[in-house]
DRENPA-3360 file (N, C-alpha, C; in nm, 2 decimals, always signed):
BEGIN
1 = XXXXXXXX = +0.74/-1.21/+7.86/+0.75/-1.30/+7.75/+0.89/-1.35/+7.73 ~ +0.91/-1.48/+7.71/+1.04/-1.54/+7.69/+1.08/-1.52/+7.54 ~ +1.20/-1.50/+7.52/+1.25/-1.49/+7.38/+1.35/-1.60/+7.36 ~ +1.35/-1.66/+7.25/+1.44/-1.77/+7.21/+1.56/-1.71/+7.14 ~ +1.68/-1.74/+7.20/+1.81/-1.69/+7.14/+1.86/-1.80/+7.05 ~ +1.90/-1.77/+6.93/+1.96/-1.87/+6.84/+2.10/-1.82/+6.81 ~ +2.20/-1.90/+6.84/+2.34/-1.87/+6.82/+2.39/-1.92/+6.68 ~ +2.48/-1.85/+6.63/+2.55/-1.89/+6.50/+2.64/-2.00/+6.53;
9 = XXXXXXXX = +2.66/-2.08/+6.42/+2.75/-2.20/+6.43/+2.87/-2.19/+6.34 ~ +2.90/-2.08/+6.27/+3.01/-2.08/+6.19/+2.97/-2.10/+6.04 ~ +3.07/-2.13/+5.96/+3.05/-2.13/+5.81/+2.96/-2.24/+5.76 ~ +2.94/-2.35/+5.82/+2.87/-2.46/+5.77/+2.77/-2.52/+5.86 ~ +2.66/-2.44/+5.89/+2.56/-2.49/+5.99/+2.49/-2.61/+5.95 ~ +2.48/-2.65/+5.82/+2.41/-2.77/+5.78/+2.48/-2.90/+5.83 ~ +2.60/-2.89/+5.87/+2.68/-3.00/+5.92/+2.67/-3.02/+6.07 ~ +2.60/-2.93/+6.14/+2.59/-2.94/+6.29/+2.49/-3.05/+6.32;
17 = XXXXXXXX = +2.52/-3.15/+6.40/+2.43/-3.25/+6.44/+2.30/-3.19/+6.51 ~ +2.19/-3.25/+6.48/+2.06/-3.20/+6.54/+2.07/-3.20/+6.69 ~ +2.13/-3.30/+6.75/+2.14/-3.31/+6.89/+2.21/-3.18/+6.95 ~ +2.32/-3.14/+6.88/+2.39/-3.02/+6.92/+2.30/-2.90/+6.91 ~ +2.23/-2.88/+6.81/+2.13/-2.77/+6.79/+2.03/-2.77/+6.91 ~ +1.97/-2.89/+6.94/+1.87/-2.89/+7.04/+1.93/-2.86/+7.18 ~ +2.06/-2.91/+7.20/+2.12/-2.89/+7.33/+2.14/-2.74/+7.35 ~ +2.18/-2.67/+7.24/+2.20/-2.52/+7.25/+2.07/-2.45/+7.28;
25 = XXXXXXXX = +1.97/-2.49/+7.21/+1.84/-2.43/+7.24/+1.79/-2.45/+7.38 ~ +1.81/-2.57/+7.43/+1.77/-2.61/+7.57/+1.86/-2.53/+7.67 ~ +1.98/-2.50/+7.63/+2.07/-2.43/+7.73/+2.02/-2.29/+7.76 ~ +1.93/-2.24/+7.68/+1.88/-2.10/+7.70/+1.75/-2.10/+7.80 ~ +1.71/-2.22/+7.84/+1.59/-2.23/+7.93/+1.64/-2.19/+8.07 ~ +1.54/-2.15/+8.15/+1.57/-2.10/+8.29/+1.64/-2.21/+8.38 ~ +1.63/-2.34/+8.35/+1.68/-2.44/+8.44/+1.80/-2.51/+8.37 ~ +1.87/-2.44/+8.29/+1.98/-2.49/+8.20/+2.05/-2.62/+8.25;
33 = XXXXXXXX = +2.04/-2.73/+8.17/+2.12/-2.85/+8.20/+2.26/-2.83/+8.14 ~ +2.36/-2.81/+8.23/+2.49/-2.79/+8.18/+2.59/-2.88/+8.25 ~ +2.70/-2.92/+8.20/+2.74/-2.88/+8.07/+2.68/-2.98/+7.96 ~ +2.68/-2.94/+7.84/+2.62/-3.02/+7.74/+2.72/-3.13/+7.70 ~ +2.67/-3.24/+7.66/+2.76/-3.36/+7.62/+2.85/-3.32/+7.51 ~ +2.98/-3.35/+7.53/+3.08/-3.32/+7.42/+3.15/-3.45/+7.39 ~ +3.23/-3.45/+7.28/+3.30/-3.57/+7.25/+3.41/-3.61/+7.36 ~ +3.45/-3.51/+7.44/+3.55/-3.53/+7.54/+3.47/-3.60/+7.66;
41 = XXXXXXXX = +3.34/-3.59/+7.67/+3.26/-3.64/+7.78/+3.16/-3.74/+7.72 ~ +3.21/-3.87/+7.71/+3.12/-3.97/+7.64/+3.01/-4.02/+7.73 ~ +2.99/-3.97/+7.85/+2.89/-4.03/+7.94/+2.75/-4.01/+7.87 ~ +2.67/-4.11/+7.90/+2.53/-4.11/+7.85/+2.45/-4.00/+7.93 ~ +2.35/-3.95/+7.86/+2.27/-3.84/+7.92/+2.12/-3.90/+7.93 ~ +2.08/-3.95/+8.04/+1.94/-4.01/+8.05/+1.84/-3.90/+8.03 ~ +1.73/-3.94/+7.97/+1.62/-3.84/+7.95/+1.57/-3.78/+8.08 ~ +1.54/-3.65/+8.08/+1.50/-3.58/+8.20/+1.39/-3.49/+8.17;
49 = XXXXXXXX = +1.30/-3.47/+8.27/+1.20/-3.37/+8.27/+1.22/-3.28/+8.39 ~ +1.18/-3.15/+8.38/+1.19/-3.06/+8.49/+1.07/-2.97/+8.49 ~ +1.02/-2.95/+8.61/+0.90/-2.86/+8.63/+0.92/-2.78/+8.75 ~ +0.86/-2.66/+8.75/+0.88/-2.57/+8.86/+0.74/-2.53/+8.92 ~ +0.73/-2.52/+9.05/+0.61/-2.47/+9.12/+0.65/-2.35/+9.21 ~ +0.56/-2.30/+9.28/+0.60/-2.19/+9.37/+0.70/-2.23/+9.48 ~ +0.69/-2.36/+9.52/+0.77/-2.41/+9.63/+0.90/-2.49/+9.59 ~ +0.90/-2.55/+9.47/+1.01/-2.64/+9.44/+1.03/-2.65/+9.29;
57 = XXXXXXXX = +1.15/-2.70/+9.26/+1.18/-2.75/+9.12/+1.19/-2.90/+9.13 ~ +1.12/-2.97/+9.04/+1.12/-3.12/+9.04/+1.18/-3.17/+8.91 ~ +1.28/-3.25/+8.92/+1.35/-3.31/+8.81/+1.33/-3.46/+8.81 ~ +1.29/-3.52/+8.70/+1.28/-3.66/+8.69/+1.37/-3.71/+8.58 ~ +1.44/-3.83/+8.61/+1.53/-3.89/+8.51/+1.49/-4.03/+8.49 ~ +1.49/-4.08/+8.36/+1.46/-4.21/+8.33/+1.58/-4.30/+8.34 ~ +1.58/-4.39/+8.43/+1.70/-4.48/+8.46/+1.65/-4.62/+8.47 ~ +1.60/-4.68/+8.36/+1.56/-4.82/+8.36/+1.67/-4.92/+8.39;
65 = XXXXXXXX = +1.64/-5.01/+8.48/+1.73/-5.11/+8.51/+1.84/-5.07/+8.61 ~ +1.84/-4.95/+8.65/+1.94/-4.90/+8.75/+1.89/-4.93/+8.89 ~ +1.99/-4.97/+8.98/+1.95/-4.99/+9.12/+1.98/-4.85/+9.19 ~ +1.89/-4.82/+9.29/+1.91/-4.69/+9.36/+2.05/-4.67/+9.41 ~ +2.11/-4.78/+9.46/+2.25/-4.77/+9.52/+2.35/-4.74/+9.41 ~ +2.32/-4.75/+9.29/+2.42/-4.72/+9.18/+2.40/-4.58/+9.12 ~ +2.33/-4.50/+9.19/+2.30/-4.36/+9.15/+2.37/-4.27/+9.26 ~ +2.44/-4.17/+9.21/+2.50/-4.06/+9.30/+2.43/-3.93/+9.26;
73 = XXXXXXXX = +2.38/-3.86/+9.37/+2.32/-3.73/+9.35/+2.40/-3.63/+9.44 ~ +2.45/-3.52/+9.38/+2.52/-3.42/+9.45/+2.46/-3.28/+9.42 ~ +2.47/-3.19/+9.51/+2.42/-3.05/+9.49/+2.53/-2.96/+9.55 ~ +2.59/-2.87/+9.47/+2.69/-2.78/+9.52/+2.68/-2.65/+9.44 ~ +2.68/-2.54/+9.51/+2.68/-2.41/+9.44/+2.57/-2.39/+9.33 ~ +2.45/-2.44/+9.36/+2.35/-2.43/+9.26/+2.35/-2.53/+9.15 ~ +2.44/-2.62/+9.15/+2.45/-2.72/+9.05/+2.41/-2.86/+9.10 ~ +2.31/-2.93/+9.04/+2.27/-3.06/+9.07/+2.34/-3.16/+8.98;
81 = XXXXXXXX = +2.41/-3.26/+9.03/+2.47/-3.36/+8.94/+2.42/-3.50/+8.98 ~ +2.38/-3.57/+8.87/+2.33/-3.71/+8.89/+2.42/-3.80/+8.80 ~ +2.48/-3.90/+8.86/+2.56/-3.99/+8.78/+2.55/-4.13/+8.83 ~ +2.60/-4.23/+8.75/+2.60/-4.37/+8.79/+2.62/-4.45/+8.67 ~ +2.57/-4.58/+8.67/+2.59/-4.68/+8.57/+2.46/-4.74/+8.52 ~ +2.44/-4.74/+8.39/+2.33/-4.82/+8.33/+2.38/-4.96/+8.31 ~ +2.30/-5.06/+8.35/+2.36/-5.20/+8.35/+2.39/-5.25/+8.21 ~ +2.49/-5.33/+8.20/+2.52/-5.39/+8.07/+2.43/-5.51/+8.04;
89 = XXXXXXXX = +2.42/-5.54/+7.92/+2.34/-5.66/+7.88/+2.42/-5.78/+7.90 ~ +2.35/-5.89/+7.92/+2.42/-6.02/+7.93/+2.49/-6.06/+7.80 ~ +2.62/-6.06/+7.81/+2.70/-6.09/+7.69/+2.68/-6.24/+7.64 ~ +2.63/-6.32/+7.72/+2.61/-6.46/+7.69/+2.49/-6.49/+7.60 ~ +2.41/-6.38/+7.57/+2.29/-6.39/+7.49/+2.32/-6.35/+7.35 ~ +2.24/-6.40/+7.25/+2.25/-6.35/+7.11/+2.14/-6.25/+7.09 ~ +2.18/-6.12/+7.10/+2.08/-6.01/+7.09/+2.05/-5.98/+6.95 ~ +1.92/-5.97/+6.91/+1.88/-5.94/+6.78/+1.83/-5.79/+6.77;
97 = XXXXXXXX = +1.82/-5.73/+6.89/+1.78/-5.59/+6.90/+1.84/-5.54/+7.03 ~ +1.92/-5.43/+7.02/+1.98/-5.38/+7.14/+1.98/-5.22/+7.13 ~ +1.87/-5.16/+7.19/+1.86/-5.02/+7.18/+1.88/-4.95/+7.31 ~ +1.86/-5.02/+7.42/+1.88/-4.95/+7.55/+2.03/-4.92/+7.57 ~ +2.05/-4.80/+7.62/+2.19/-4.76/+7.64/+2.25/-4.83/+7.77 ~ +2.38/-4.85/+7.77/+2.45/-4.91/+7.88/+2.58/-4.83/+7.91 ~ +2.62/-4.83/+8.03/+2.75/-4.77/+8.07/+2.72/-4.65/+8.16 ~ +2.83/-4.57/+8.17/+2.83/-4.46/+8.27/+2.73/-4.35/+8.22;
105 = XXXXXXXX = +2.66/-4.29/+8.31/+2.57/-4.18/+8.28/+2.61/-4.06/+8.37 ~ +2.57/-3.94/+8.32/+2.61/-3.82/+8.39/+2.52/-3.71/+8.34 ~ +2.45/-3.64/+8.43/+2.37/-3.52/+8.40/+2.40/-3.42/+8.50 ~ +2.41/-3.29/+8.46/+2.44/-3.18/+8.54/+2.33/-3.07/+8.51 ~ +2.27/-3.02/+8.61/+2.17/-2.91/+8.60/+2.21/-2.79/+8.68 ~ +2.23/-2.68/+8.62/+2.26/-2.55/+8.69/+2.13/-2.48/+8.71 ~ +2.09/-2.46/+8.83/+1.97/-2.40/+8.87/+1.99/-2.25/+8.90 ~ +1.90/-2.17/+8.84/+1.91/-2.03/+8.86/+1.83/-1.98/+8.98;
113 = XXXXXXXX = +1.75/-2.07/+9.03/+1.66/-2.04/+9.15/+1.73/-2.09/+9.27 ~ +1.75/-2.01/+9.38/+1.81/-2.05/+9.50/+1.73/-2.17/+9.56 ~ +1.80/-2.28/+9.60/+1.75/-2.40/+9.65/+1.79/-2.42/+9.79 ~ +1.71/-2.48/+9.88/+1.74/-2.52/+10.01/+1.81/-2.66/+10.01 ~ +1.94/-2.67/+10.01/+2.01/-2.79/+9.99/+1.98/-2.90/+10.10 ~ +1.95/-2.85/+10.22/+1.92/-2.95/+10.33/+1.78/-3.02/+10.31 ~ +1.70/-2.97/+10.22/+1.56/-3.02/+10.21/+1.54/-3.10/+10.08 ~ +1.65/-3.12/+10.00/+1.64/-3.19/+9.87/+1.60/-3.34/+9.90;
121 = XXXXXXXX = +1.51/-3.39/+9.82/+1.47/-3.53/+9.84/+1.49/-3.60/+9.71 ~ +1.52/-3.73/+9.72/+1.54/-3.82/+9.60/+1.46/-3.95/+9.62 ~ +1.37/-3.97/+9.53/+1.29/-4.09/+9.53/+1.31/-4.17/+9.40 ~ +1.32/-4.31/+9.42/+1.34/-4.39/+9.30/+1.23/-4.50/+9.29 ~ +1.16/-4.50/+9.19/+1.05/-4.60/+9.17/+1.03/-4.63/+9.02 ~ +1.01/-4.76/+8.99/+0.98/-4.80/+8.86/+1.08/-4.74/+8.75 ~ +1.20/-4.74/+8.78/+1.30/-4.69/+8.69/+1.31/-4.54/+8.67 ~ +1.24/-4.46/+8.75/+1.24/-4.32/+8.74/+1.29/-4.26/+8.87;
129 = XXXXXXXX = +1.39/-4.17/+8.86/+1.45/-4.10/+8.97/+1.38/-3.96/+8.98 ~ +1.31/-3.93/+9.09/+1.25/-3.80/+9.11/+1.32/-3.72/+9.22 ~ +1.37/-3.61/+9.18/+1.44/-3.52/+9.27/+1.36/-3.40/+9.29 ~ +1.33/-3.37/+9.42/+1.25/-3.26/+9.46/+1.34/-3.16/+9.53 ~ +1.36/-3.04/+9.47/+1.45/-2.94/+9.52/+1.37/-2.82/+9.57 ~ +1.34/-2.82/+9.70/+1.26/-2.71/+9.75/+1.34/-2.57/+9.74 ~ +1.26/-2.47/+9.70/+1.32/-2.34/+9.69/+1.35/-2.28/+9.82 ~ +1.45/-2.20/+9.82/+1.49/-2.13/+9.94/+1.38/-2.04/+9.98;
137 = XXXXXXXX = +1.35/-2.02/+10.11/+1.24/-1.94/+10.17/+1.25/-1.80/+10.11 ~ +1.37/-1.74/+10.08/+1.38/-1.61/+10.04/+1.32/-1.58/+9.90 ~ +1.30/-1.69/+9.82/+1.24/-1.67/+9.68/+1.10/-1.72/+9.67 ~ +1.04/-1.78/+9.77/+0.91/-1.83/+9.77/+0.81/-1.71/+9.77 ~ +0.70/-1.72/+9.70/+0.60/-1.61/+9.70/+0.54/-1.60/+9.84 ~ +0.51/-1.48/+9.88/+0.44/-1.47/+10.02/+0.33/-1.37/+10.00 ~ +0.23/-1.39/+10.09/+0.12/-1.30/+10.11/+0.16/-1.20/+10.21 ~ +0.14/-1.07/+10.18/+0.17/-0.96/+10.28/+0.04/-0.91/+10.33;
145 = XXXXX = +0.02/-0.91/+10.46/-0.10/-0.86/+10.53/-0.10/-0.71/+10.52 ~ -0.21/-0.66/+10.48/-0.23/-0.51/+10.48/-0.29/-0.47/+10.61 ~ -0.22/-0.38/+10.68/-0.27/-0.32/+10.81/-0.35/-0.20/+10.79 ~ -0.46/-0.19/+10.86/-0.55/-0.07/+10.86/-0.48/+0.04/+10.94 ~ -0.50/+0.16/+10.90/-0.47/+0.28/+10.98/-0.33/+0.32/+10.96;
% end
């Protein structure tokens, strides 16, 4: 059974932004996305989903309007990093609503499961980047044959 750890925030927790509280709660998950965004790191953090199977960890990121060639994916020492640029709006237009983020984005995921770095795949379709990170053979479940006699 998983237990949720809640950390203290000091003398005035009512002033902690909800985003910071959620980031800290998420950091206790087994696939911890680190580091968390800080005022010193103003990069955008695209929405991401992660799931795990017996064979792989699959991470998807929402990157609307981004071209595949504008995305960089790196994997080093168990850390997956995705970065790039979300396109800027046409400044020649008179926008009456502007909610989509624009500018530099950066996400880092520290994986606690050993991954086979040579088998990582990245697919980009319909504004969604799907990263398939196959688990190392040493951690995949196996059937053991029972010998008679």
